[in-house]
C-alpha atoms as an extended CHARMM CRD file, in Angstrom:
* protein
*
       263  EXT
         1         1  MET       CA              0.2120000000       -0.0570000000       -0.0740000000  PROA      1               0.0000000000
         2         2  THR       CA              1.0940000000        3.3630000000       -1.0710000000  PROA      2               0.0000000000
         3         3  GLN       CA              1.7270000000        5.8930000000        1.7580000000  PROA      3               0.0000000000
         4         4  THR       CA              0.0800000000        9.4420000000        1.0630000000  PROA      4               0.0000000000
         5         5  ASN       CA              2.2110000000       12.3270000000        1.7520000000  PROA      5               0.0000000000
         6         6  PRO       CA              0.3770000000       14.2060000000        4.5190000000  PROA      6               0.0000000000
         7         7  TYR       CA              2.1270000000       17.6520000000        3.1880000000  PROA      7               0.0000000000
         8         8  PRO       CA              2.4250000000       17.2890000000       -0.6410000000  PROA      8               0.0000000000
         9         9  ASP       CA              3.0810000000       20.6970000000       -0.6790000000  PROA      9               0.0000000000
        10        10  LEU       CA              6.5170000000       20.7720000000        0.8680000000  PROA      10              0.0000000000
        11        11  PRO       CA              9.4610000000       21.4080000000       -1.6490000000  PROA      11              0.0000000000
        12        12  ALA       CA             11.5910000000       18.4340000000       -2.4570000000  PROA      12              0.0000000000
        13        13  GLY       CA             15.0480000000       18.2300000000       -2.4540000000  PROA      13              0.0000000000
        14        14  VAL       CA             18.0720000000       20.2490000000       -0.4870000000  PROA      14              0.0000000000
        15        15  PRO       CA             17.8040000000       23.8300000000       -0.8930000000  PROA      15              0.0000000000
        16        16  PRO       CA             20.9790000000       25.8600000000       -1.7770000000  PROA      16              0.0000000000
        17        17  PHE       CA             22.8460000000       26.8860000000        1.2020000000  PROA      17              0.0000000000
        18        18  HSD       CA             24.5290000000       30.3240000000        1.6870000000  PROA      18              0.0000000000
        19        19  ALA       CA             27.6120000000       30.7590000000        3.6940000000  PROA      19              0.0000000000
        20        20  PRO       CA             26.8420000000       31.7750000000        7.3700000000  PROA      20              0.0000000000
        21        21  PRO       CA             26.0260000000       35.5490000000        7.5600000000  PROA      21              0.0000000000
        22        22  GLU       CA             27.4390000000       38.5920000000        9.6580000000  PROA      22              0.0000000000
        23        23  GLY       CA             25.7120000000       38.1440000000       13.3030000000  PROA      23              0.0000000000
        24        24  PHE       CA             24.0350000000       34.9600000000       12.3200000000  PROA      24              0.0000000000
        25        25  MET       CA             24.2060000000       33.6430000000       15.7740000000  PROA      25              0.0000000000
        26        26  SER       CA             23.5470000000       36.8300000000       17.8870000000  PROA      26              0.0000000000
        27        27  ARG       CA             20.1940000000       37.3170000000       15.4520000000  PROA      27              0.0000000000
        28        28  ALA       CA             19.4180000000       33.1370000000       15.8780000000  PROA      28              0.0000000000
        29        29  LEU       CA             19.4300000000       33.7760000000       19.5950000000  PROA      29              0.0000000000
        30        30  ARG       CA             17.4990000000       37.2100000000       19.3220000000  PROA      30              0.0000000000
        31        31  LEU       CA             14.6840000000       35.8140000000       17.0570000000  PROA      31              0.0000000000
        32        32  GLY       CA             14.4140000000       32.2340000000       19.0360000000  PROA      32              0.0000000000
        33        33  TRP       CA             13.9110000000       34.2950000000       21.8870000000  PROA      33              0.0000000000
        34        34  ALA       CA             11.0570000000       36.1770000000       20.5530000000  PROA      34              0.0000000000
        35        35  ASP       CA              9.7580000000       33.4350000000       19.0570000000  PROA      35              0.0000000000
        36        36  PHE       CA              9.9330000000       31.7470000000       22.7850000000  PROA      36              0.0000000000
        37        37  ARG       CA              7.8560000000       34.7470000000       24.3890000000  PROA      37              0.0000000000
        38        38  ALA       CA              5.5210000000       34.8050000000       21.6430000000  PROA      38              0.0000000000
        39        39  ARG       CA              4.6370000000       31.3090000000       22.0620000000  PROA      39              0.0000000000
        40        40  PRO       CA              5.7900000000       29.5980000000       25.3840000000  PROA      40              0.0000000000
        41        41  GLY       CA              3.4140000000       26.7920000000       25.8250000000  PROA      41              0.0000000000
        42        42  PHE       CA              5.2610000000       24.2110000000       23.8210000000  PROA      42              0.0000000000
        43        43  GLY       CA              8.5740000000       25.2840000000       25.1380000000  PROA      43              0.0000000000
        44        44  LEU       CA              7.9240000000       25.3890000000       28.2500000000  PROA      44              0.0000000000
        45        45  LEU       CA              6.1050000000       21.8920000000       27.7850000000  PROA      45              0.0000000000
        46        46  ALA       CA              9.1150000000       20.9250000000       25.7590000000  PROA      46              0.0000000000
        47        47  GLY       CA             12.1240000000       22.2520000000       28.9250000000  PROA      47              0.0000000000
        48        48  ALA       CA              9.6050000000       20.5360000000       31.6570000000  PROA      48              0.0000000000
        49        49  SER       CA              9.9520000000       17.2290000000       30.0890000000  PROA      49              0.0000000000
        50        50  ALA       CA             13.4350000000       17.5910000000       29.8470000000  PROA      50              0.0000000000
        51        51  VAL       CA             13.9160000000       18.6560000000       33.4660000000  PROA      51              0.0000000000
        52        52  LEU       CA             11.4050000000       15.6640000000       34.7790000000  PROA      52              0.0000000000
        53        53  THR       CA             13.5850000000       12.6810000000       32.7380000000  PROA      53              0.0000000000
        54        54  GLY       CA             16.7420000000       14.4360000000       34.1310000000  PROA      54              0.0000000000
        55        55  TRP       CA             15.2370000000       14.7700000000       37.5500000000  PROA      55              0.0000000000
        56        56  LEU       CA             14.2140000000       10.5970000000       36.9170000000  PROA      56              0.0000000000
        57        57  LEU       CA             17.4330000000        9.7870000000       36.2720000000  PROA      57              0.0000000000
        58        58  MET       CA             19.2870000000       11.0020000000       38.6400000000  PROA      58              0.0000000000
        59        59  GLY       CA             16.9120000000        9.3080000000       41.0860000000  PROA      59              0.0000000000
        60        60  LEU       CA             16.9600000000        6.0330000000       39.6200000000  PROA      60              0.0000000000
        61        61  THR       CA             21.4240000000        6.1800000000       39.4350000000  PROA      61              0.0000000000
        62        62  MET       CA             21.4200000000        7.3550000000       43.3250000000  PROA      62              0.0000000000
        63        63  TRP       CA             18.8310000000        4.6010000000       44.1280000000  PROA      63              0.0000000000
        64        64  ALA       CA             21.1140000000        2.2110000000       42.5040000000  PROA      64              0.0000000000
        65        65  GLY       CA             24.2870000000        3.4370000000       43.7240000000  PROA      65              0.0000000000
        66        66  HSD       CA             26.1600000000        3.8540000000       40.2830000000  PROA      66              0.0000000000
        67        67  THR       CA             26.0160000000        7.5790000000       40.0370000000  PROA      67              0.0000000000
        68        68  PHE       CA             29.3220000000        7.2820000000       37.2280000000  PROA      68              0.0000000000
        69        69  TRP       CA             26.2920000000        6.8000000000       35.3640000000  PROA      69              0.0000000000
        70        70  LEU       CA             25.2240000000       10.0510000000       35.6570000000  PROA      70              0.0000000000
        71        71  ILE       CA             28.3110000000       11.9160000000       34.5910000000  PROA      71              0.0000000000
        72        72  LEU       CA             27.8390000000        9.9120000000       31.4040000000  PROA      72              0.0000000000
        73        73  ALA       CA             23.9560000000       10.8260000000       31.0530000000  PROA      73              0.0000000000
        74        74  VAL       CA             25.3330000000       14.3190000000       31.3660000000  PROA      74              0.0000000000
        75        75  PHE       CA             27.8120000000       14.0610000000       28.8440000000  PROA      75              0.0000000000
        76        76  GLY       CA             25.5690000000       12.4130000000       26.4760000000  PROA      76              0.0000000000
        77        77  PHE       CA             22.6400000000       14.5170000000       26.7500000000  PROA      77              0.0000000000
        78        78  PRO       CA             23.8440000000       16.9420000000       23.7930000000  PROA      78              0.0000000000
        79        79  LEU       CA             23.3900000000       14.0850000000       21.5650000000  PROA      79              0.0000000000
        80        80  ILE       CA             19.6750000000       13.6420000000       21.8670000000  PROA      80              0.0000000000
        81        81  ALA       CA             18.8400000000       17.3860000000       22.9420000000  PROA      81              0.0000000000
        82        82  PRO       CA             17.8420000000       18.2610000000       19.1860000000  PROA      82              0.0000000000
        83        83  LEU       CA             14.9590000000       15.6680000000       19.4920000000  PROA      83              0.0000000000
        84        84  CYS       CA             13.7530000000       17.4570000000       22.8790000000  PROA      84              0.0000000000
        85        85  ALA       CA             13.2960000000       20.5880000000       20.9680000000  PROA      85              0.0000000000
        86        86  LEU       CA             11.7940000000       19.3260000000       18.0780000000  PROA      86              0.0000000000
        87        87  GLY       CA              8.7960000000       21.3070000000       18.5660000000  PROA      87              0.0000000000
        88        88  THR       CA             10.1580000000       24.2520000000       18.6430000000  PROA      88              0.0000000000
        89        89  TYR       CA             11.6330000000       24.1230000000       15.4430000000  PROA      89              0.0000000000
        90        90  GLU       CA              7.8870000000       23.2400000000       14.4260000000  PROA      90              0.0000000000
        91        91  VAL       CA              6.6690000000       26.6040000000       16.3840000000  PROA      91              0.0000000000
        92        92  SER       CA              9.3030000000       28.9480000000       14.7410000000  PROA      92              0.0000000000
        93        93  ARG       CA              8.5320000000       27.2900000000       11.3450000000  PROA      93              0.0000000000
        94        94  ARG       CA              5.1760000000       27.8270000000       11.4010000000  PROA      94              0.0000000000
        95        95  ILE       CA              5.8990000000       31.7550000000       12.8140000000  PROA      95              0.0000000000
        96        96  GLY       CA              7.8820000000       32.5520000000        9.8780000000  PROA      96              0.0000000000
        97        97  ALA       CA              5.4650000000       31.2450000000        7.6140000000  PROA      97              0.0000000000
        98        98  GLY       CA              2.5060000000       32.8080000000        9.0890000000  PROA      98              0.0000000000
        99        99  GLU       CA              1.0610000000       29.4650000000        9.8380000000  PROA      99              0.0000000000
       100       100  PRO       CA             -1.1710000000       28.7250000000       12.6670000000  PROA      100             0.0000000000
       101       101  ALA       CA              1.4050000000       27.7410000000       15.5310000000  PROA      101             0.0000000000
       102       102  SER       CA             -1.1360000000       26.3020000000       18.0540000000  PROA      102             0.0000000000
       103       103  LEU       CA             -0.3390000000       23.8920000000       20.6560000000  PROA      103             0.0000000000
       104       104  SER       CA             -2.6640000000       21.5750000000       18.9270000000  PROA      104             0.0000000000
       105       105  ALA       CA             -1.1900000000       22.1230000000       15.2820000000  PROA      105             0.0000000000
       106       106  VAL       CA              2.6740000000       21.6230000000       16.5360000000  PROA      106             0.0000000000
       107       107  LEU       CA              1.5730000000       18.2160000000       18.4000000000  PROA      107             0.0000000000
       108       108  HSD       CA             -0.6800000000       16.9560000000       15.2840000000  PROA      108             0.0000000000
       109       109  ARG       CA              2.8660000000       17.9900000000       12.8020000000  PROA      109             0.0000000000
       110       110  LEU       CA              4.7920000000       16.0500000000       15.2510000000  PROA      110             0.0000000000
       111       111  ARG       CA              2.5980000000       12.7730000000       14.8440000000  PROA      111             0.0000000000
       112       112  VAL       CA              2.6960000000       13.2740000000       11.3880000000  PROA      112             0.0000000000
       113       113  GLU       CA              6.3000000000       12.9900000000       11.2780000000  PROA      113             0.0000000000
       114       114  ARG       CA              6.0960000000        9.4620000000       12.6400000000  PROA      114             0.0000000000
       115       115  GLY       CA              5.5460000000        8.4120000000        9.3080000000  PROA      115             0.0000000000
       116       116  ARG       CA              8.4570000000       10.7120000000        7.5650000000  PROA      116             0.0000000000
       117       117  GLN       CA             12.2320000000       10.8950000000        8.0620000000  PROA      117             0.0000000000
       118       118  ILE       CA             12.8630000000       12.1630000000       11.1630000000  PROA      118             0.0000000000
       119       119  PRO       CA             12.7100000000        8.7530000000       13.1910000000  PROA      119             0.0000000000
       120       120  TRP       CA             15.1400000000        6.8060000000       11.3900000000  PROA      120             0.0000000000
       121       121  LEU       CA             17.6340000000       10.1890000000       12.1030000000  PROA      121             0.0000000000
       122       122  SER       CA             16.2240000000        9.5840000000       15.5640000000  PROA      122             0.0000000000
       123       123  MET       CA             16.7330000000        6.0370000000       15.9210000000  PROA      123             0.0000000000
       124       124  LEU       CA             20.6980000000        6.7420000000       15.1190000000  PROA      124             0.0000000000
       125       125  MET       CA             20.4250000000        9.3570000000       17.6340000000  PROA      125             0.0000000000
       126       126  VAL       CA             19.4400000000        7.0570000000       20.4610000000  PROA      126             0.0000000000
       127       127  VAL       CA             21.4070000000        4.2870000000       19.3500000000  PROA      127             0.0000000000
       128       128  ALA       CA             24.4770000000        6.7750000000       19.5640000000  PROA      128             0.0000000000
       129       129  LEU       CA             23.5630000000        7.9600000000       22.9670000000  PROA      129             0.0000000000
       130       130  LEU       CA             23.5360000000        3.9680000000       24.0820000000  PROA      130             0.0000000000
       131       131  PHE       CA             27.0990000000        3.5120000000       22.2700000000  PROA      131             0.0000000000
       132       132  TRP       CA             27.8450000000        6.1220000000       24.2070000000  PROA      132             0.0000000000
       133       133  PHE       CA             27.0960000000        4.8360000000       27.5300000000  PROA      133             0.0000000000
       134       134  PHE       CA             28.5730000000        1.6890000000       26.6760000000  PROA      134             0.0000000000
       135       135  LEU       CA             31.7850000000        2.9160000000       25.7860000000  PROA      135             0.0000000000
       136       136  GLY       CA             31.8160000000        5.1820000000       28.7500000000  PROA      136             0.0000000000
       137       137  HSD       CA             31.4890000000        2.2560000000       31.1400000000  PROA      137             0.0000000000
       138       138  MET       CA             34.4890000000        0.5060000000       29.5670000000  PROA      138             0.0000000000
       139       139  ILE       CA             36.6590000000        3.6750000000       29.3390000000  PROA      139             0.0000000000
       140       140  PHE       CA             35.9780000000        3.6330000000       33.4150000000  PROA      140             0.0000000000
       141       141  ALA       CA             36.2960000000       -0.2230000000       33.8790000000  PROA      141             0.0000000000
       142       142  LEU       CA             39.7610000000        0.3810000000       31.8560000000  PROA      142             0.0000000000
       143       143  PHE       CA             41.3420000000        2.6950000000       34.5910000000  PROA      143             0.0000000000
       144       144  LEU       CA             39.3490000000        2.7580000000       37.3540000000  PROA      144             0.0000000000
       145       145  GLY       CA             37.7600000000       -0.7870000000       37.1980000000  PROA      145             0.0000000000
       146       146  LEU       CA             39.7750000000       -2.0270000000       40.3870000000  PROA      146             0.0000000000
       147       147  LYS       CA             39.7480000000        1.1570000000       42.3850000000  PROA      147             0.0000000000
       148       148  PRO       CA             37.1230000000        0.8550000000       45.0880000000  PROA      148             0.0000000000
       149       149  MET       CA             34.2600000000        3.2010000000       44.8150000000  PROA      149             0.0000000000
       150       150  VAL       CA             30.7280000000        3.0960000000       45.8570000000  PROA      150             0.0000000000
       151       151  ASN       CA             29.5110000000        5.9900000000       44.0340000000  PROA      151             0.0000000000
       152       152  VAL       CA             31.1010000000        9.8850000000       42.5930000000  PROA      152             0.0000000000
       153       153  THR       CA             29.8360000000       11.7070000000       45.7030000000  PROA      153             0.0000000000
       154       154  THR       CA             31.4980000000        9.8240000000       48.5410000000  PROA      154             0.0000000000
       155       155  SER       CA             34.7130000000        8.7340000000       46.2400000000  PROA      155             0.0000000000
       156       156  LEU       CA             36.0590000000       12.1840000000       44.4350000000  PROA      156             0.0000000000
       157       157  ASP       CA             39.6180000000       11.3810000000       45.7100000000  PROA      157             0.0000000000
       158       158  VAL       CA             39.2230000000        9.0190000000       43.2600000000  PROA      158             0.0000000000
       159       159  PHE       CA             38.5150000000       11.1490000000       39.8880000000  PROA      159             0.0000000000
       160       160  LEU       CA             41.8090000000       13.0100000000       41.2360000000  PROA      160             0.0000000000
       161       161  SER       CA             44.2540000000        9.9320000000       40.9420000000  PROA      161             0.0000000000
       162       162  THR       CA             46.1480000000        9.4980000000       37.8760000000  PROA      162             0.0000000000
       163       163  ASP       CA             44.2780000000        7.2760000000       36.7890000000  PROA      163             0.0000000000
       164       164  GLY       CA             41.0740000000        9.2400000000       37.2790000000  PROA      164             0.0000000000
       165       165  LEU       CA             42.2640000000       12.3700000000       35.5470000000  PROA      165             0.0000000000
       166       166  MET       CA             43.7040000000       10.0710000000       32.6420000000  PROA      166             0.0000000000
       167       167  MET       CA             39.6410000000        8.4730000000       32.4480000000  PROA      167             0.0000000000
       168       168  MET       CA             37.8680000000       12.2040000000       32.4780000000  PROA      168             0.0000000000
       169       169  ALA       CA             40.6450000000       13.4920000000       30.1060000000  PROA      169             0.0000000000
       170       170  LEU       CA             39.9850000000       10.7470000000       27.5720000000  PROA      170             0.0000000000
       171       171  GLY       CA             36.4360000000       10.2290000000       28.2490000000  PROA      171             0.0000000000
       172       172  THR       CA             35.5680000000       14.0500000000       27.4700000000  PROA      172             0.0000000000
       173       173  VAL       CA             37.5870000000       14.2360000000       24.3700000000  PROA      173             0.0000000000
       174       174  ILE       CA             35.4710000000       11.3580000000       23.0740000000  PROA      174             0.0000000000
       175       175  GLY       CA             32.3520000000       12.5010000000       24.4530000000  PROA      175             0.0000000000
       176       176  GLY       CA             33.2510000000       15.6070000000       22.7580000000  PROA      176             0.0000000000
       177       177  LEU       CA             33.9060000000       13.6820000000       19.0730000000  PROA      177             0.0000000000
       178       178  PHE       CA             30.2530000000       12.1600000000       19.6030000000  PROA      178             0.0000000000
       179       179  ALA       CA             28.6200000000       15.2320000000       20.4340000000  PROA      179             0.0000000000
       180       180  PHE       CA             30.4800000000       17.5270000000       17.7850000000  PROA      180             0.0000000000
       181       181  LEU       CA             29.8410000000       14.3290000000       15.4110000000  PROA      181             0.0000000000
       182       182  PHE       CA             25.7800000000       14.4450000000       16.0890000000  PROA      182             0.0000000000
       183       183  PHE       CA             25.5780000000       18.2460000000       15.9870000000  PROA      183             0.0000000000
       184       184  ALA       CA             27.1090000000       18.1680000000       12.5850000000  PROA      184             0.0000000000
       185       185  MET       CA             24.6880000000       15.7210000000       11.6420000000  PROA      185             0.0000000000
       186       186  CYS       CA             21.3860000000       17.6540000000       13.1440000000  PROA      186             0.0000000000
       187       187  VAL       CA             22.2220000000       21.2840000000       12.9760000000  PROA      187             0.0000000000
       188       188  LEU       CA             20.8460000000       21.5520000000        9.1820000000  PROA      188             0.0000000000
       189       189  GLY       CA             19.8400000000       18.0250000000        9.1240000000  PROA      189             0.0000000000
       190       190  LEU       CA             16.7400000000       17.7390000000       11.7800000000  PROA      190             0.0000000000
       191       191  PRO       CA             15.2900000000       21.2350000000       10.1530000000  PROA      191             0.0000000000
       192       192  LEU       CA             16.0000000000       20.2730000000        7.0670000000  PROA      192             0.0000000000
       193       193  LEU       CA             13.8360000000       16.9950000000        7.1920000000  PROA      193             0.0000000000
       194       194  LEU       CA             10.9510000000       19.3490000000        9.1450000000  PROA      194             0.0000000000
       195       195  ALA       CA             11.0280000000       21.6950000000        6.1210000000  PROA      195             0.0000000000
       196       196  ARG       CA             11.9590000000       19.6970000000        2.8050000000  PROA      196             0.0000000000
       197       197  GLU       CA             10.9290000000       16.4840000000        1.5980000000  PROA      197             0.0000000000
       198       198  VAL       CA             14.1890000000       14.7460000000        1.5240000000  PROA      198             0.0000000000
       199       199  ASP       CA             15.7600000000       11.4260000000        2.4750000000  PROA      199             0.0000000000
       200       200  TYR       CA             17.3370000000       11.3320000000        6.0360000000  PROA      200             0.0000000000
       201       201  MET       CA             20.3900000000       10.0170000000        4.6870000000  PROA      201             0.0000000000
       202       202  THR       CA             20.8430000000       13.2320000000        2.2830000000  PROA      202             0.0000000000
       203       203  ALA       CA             19.9870000000       15.4800000000        4.9730000000  PROA      203             0.0000000000
       204       204  ILE       CA             22.6620000000       14.0010000000        7.3060000000  PROA      204             0.0000000000
       205       205  LEU       CA             25.3010000000       14.3220000000        4.7090000000  PROA      205             0.0000000000
       206       206  SER       CA             24.2730000000       17.7720000000        3.5120000000  PROA      206             0.0000000000
       207       207  SER       CA             24.6090000000       19.1400000000        6.9800000000  PROA      207             0.0000000000
       208       208  VAL       CA             27.9520000000       17.3550000000        7.8050000000  PROA      208             0.0000000000
       209       209  ALA       CA             29.2450000000       19.0370000000        4.5060000000  PROA      209             0.0000000000
       210       210  TYR       CA             28.1490000000       22.3140000000        5.4190000000  PROA      210             0.0000000000
       211       211  VAL       CA             29.7450000000       22.0060000000        8.8700000000  PROA      211             0.0000000000
       212       212  ARG       CA             32.8560000000       21.0740000000        7.1960000000  PROA      212             0.0000000000
       213       213  GLU       CA             32.8770000000       23.8040000000        4.9110000000  PROA      213             0.0000000000
       214       214  TYR       CA             31.8820000000       26.3090000000        7.1450000000  PROA      214             0.0000000000
       215       215  SER       CA             33.8940000000       24.6120000000       10.3980000000  PROA      215             0.0000000000
       216       216  ARG       CA             34.9330000000       28.1680000000       11.9710000000  PROA      216             0.0000000000
       217       217  ALA       CA             31.3460000000       29.5620000000       11.8940000000  PROA      217             0.0000000000
       218       218  MET       CA             29.2700000000       26.1080000000       12.9010000000  PROA      218             0.0000000000
       219       219  ILE       CA             32.2450000000       25.2120000000       15.6270000000  PROA      219             0.0000000000
       220       220  GLY       CA             31.0510000000       28.8860000000       17.3050000000  PROA      220             0.0000000000
       221       221  TRP       CA             27.4990000000       27.8860000000       17.0480000000  PROA      221             0.0000000000
       222       222  ALA       CA             28.2750000000       24.3040000000       18.6910000000  PROA      222             0.0000000000
       223       223  MET       CA             30.2290000000       25.9830000000       21.5120000000  PROA      223             0.0000000000
       224       224  VAL       CA             27.3540000000       28.3500000000       22.3840000000  PROA      224             0.0000000000
       225       225  ILE       CA             24.8730000000       25.4390000000       22.5210000000  PROA      225             0.0000000000
       226       226  VAL       CA             27.2730000000       23.4300000000       25.0190000000  PROA      226             0.0000000000
       227       227  VAL       CA             27.7310000000       26.3720000000       27.3330000000  PROA      227             0.0000000000
       228       228  MET       CA             23.9820000000       27.2430000000       27.3770000000  PROA      228             0.0000000000
       229       229  LEU       CA             23.1450000000       23.5850000000       28.0370000000  PROA      229             0.0000000000
       230       230  GLY       CA             25.8860000000       23.1250000000       30.4550000000  PROA      230             0.0000000000
       231       231  LEU       CA             24.4800000000       26.6190000000       32.5430000000  PROA      231             0.0000000000
       232       232  ALA       CA             20.9910000000       25.1930000000       32.0970000000  PROA      232             0.0000000000
       233       233  MET       CA             22.1260000000       22.2570000000       34.2390000000  PROA      233             0.0000000000
       234       234  LEU       CA             23.6540000000       23.4830000000       37.0270000000  PROA      234             0.0000000000
       235       235  PRO       CA             20.7300000000       24.8630000000       39.0350000000  PROA      235             0.0000000000
       236       236  GLY       CA             19.3770000000       21.3550000000       39.3430000000  PROA      236             0.0000000000
       237       237  LEU       CA             18.8040000000       20.8690000000       35.7580000000  PROA      237             0.0000000000
       238       238  LEU       CA             15.8200000000       23.9700000000       36.1650000000  PROA      238             0.0000000000
       239       239  GLY       CA             17.4660000000       26.0870000000       33.4450000000  PROA      239             0.0000000000
       240       240  LEU       CA             16.2230000000       23.8130000000       30.8890000000  PROA      240             0.0000000000
       241       241  LEU       CA             12.9470000000       25.0340000000       31.3290000000  PROA      241             0.0000000000
       242       242  VAL       CA             14.0620000000       28.0160000000       29.1240000000  PROA      242             0.0000000000
       243       243  ILE       CA             17.2750000000       27.3180000000       27.6060000000  PROA      243             0.0000000000
       244       244  LEU       CA             16.0980000000       24.2450000000       25.7890000000  PROA      244             0.0000000000
       245       245  PRO       CA             13.1580000000       25.9540000000       23.8580000000  PROA      245             0.0000000000
       246       246  TRP       CA             15.0800000000       28.9170000000       23.4130000000  PROA      246             0.0000000000
       247       247  LEU       CA             17.7260000000       27.1740000000       21.7470000000  PROA      247             0.0000000000
       248       248  GLY       CA             15.5430000000       24.9380000000       19.5690000000  PROA      248             0.0000000000
       249       249  HSD       CA             13.5420000000       28.5010000000       18.4140000000  PROA      249             0.0000000000
       250       250  ALA       CA             17.4190000000       29.6280000000       18.0790000000  PROA      250             0.0000000000
       251       251  SER       CA             18.2570000000       26.6510000000       16.2150000000  PROA      251             0.0000000000
       252       252  TRP       CA             15.7020000000       26.7720000000       13.5700000000  PROA      252             0.0000000000
       253       253  HSD       CA             16.4020000000       30.2460000000       12.4380000000  PROA      253             0.0000000000
       254       254  ILE       CA             20.1240000000       29.4220000000       12.1240000000  PROA      254             0.0000000000
       255       255  TYR       CA             18.8710000000       26.5460000000        9.3220000000  PROA      255             0.0000000000
       256       256  ALA       CA             16.5150000000       29.4360000000        8.1850000000  PROA      256             0.0000000000
       257       257  GLN       CA             19.3300000000       32.2180000000        7.6630000000  PROA      257             0.0000000000
       258       258  ILE       CA             21.0850000000       29.7290000000        5.9030000000  PROA      258             0.0000000000
       259       259  ALA       CA             18.4590000000       27.4460000000        3.6750000000  PROA      259             0.0000000000
       260       260  ALA       CA             17.3330000000       29.4510000000        0.9560000000  PROA      260             0.0000000000
       261       261  GLY       CA             13.8260000000       29.6950000000        0.8880000000  PROA      261             0.0000000000
       262       262  ALA       CA             13.3760000000       27.8950000000        4.1540000000  PROA      262             0.0000000000
       263       263  ARG       CA              9.7300000000       28.4180000000        5.4470000000  PROA      263             0.0000000000
């Protein structure tokens, strides 16, 4: 049975990508903040979901006495943060296109996306997060597997040992590479899948190619995301209520400034 395209008016293929215009990051943050203020309902819902998920994860790891996994979760969160903010992309797209941006309209669009290409990219991101957990555990076992340690909060001295510092250094480098790879895949790939009729591999390769060509500007945007998400996690994750949707809206405006005819 042939599946009917629920959005037959979507333009097909990858649009021409322009070089990042001057001041594109500050402009994206400004427009993203305006979108958040204009339609705060979905953004706060997305942020609250991220906070509650983080609290649940913290509770489970502390209850199990394996708080090292919490460190892996914190470093792995940027891998799936774009998925958490996907609805804010749609809100900003609708505002820019002059379409209704009600909560019901956005949720309907996200339900429709289940039959398109975004779930394939989502699966890649989830698999990457699980692989990061596995790899992080292997790094931990390699350096600290024989050290007597119950949990992070009562064994900080172990992390300050030579093996502990080497483990943290290697884990940070590998985690950073993972995060940047998926940033490169999603920074244009995810909004592209939302706005155009294109397969997920084409979207991923187009996004990676753009990040490689304009690496300095895009690394700058990646650092903005990392710093803002890091600060948002400090006050008991509560900063994610605002920072996550703000970055989601801003990420759409990064795409909109780069993609010709974005809507």
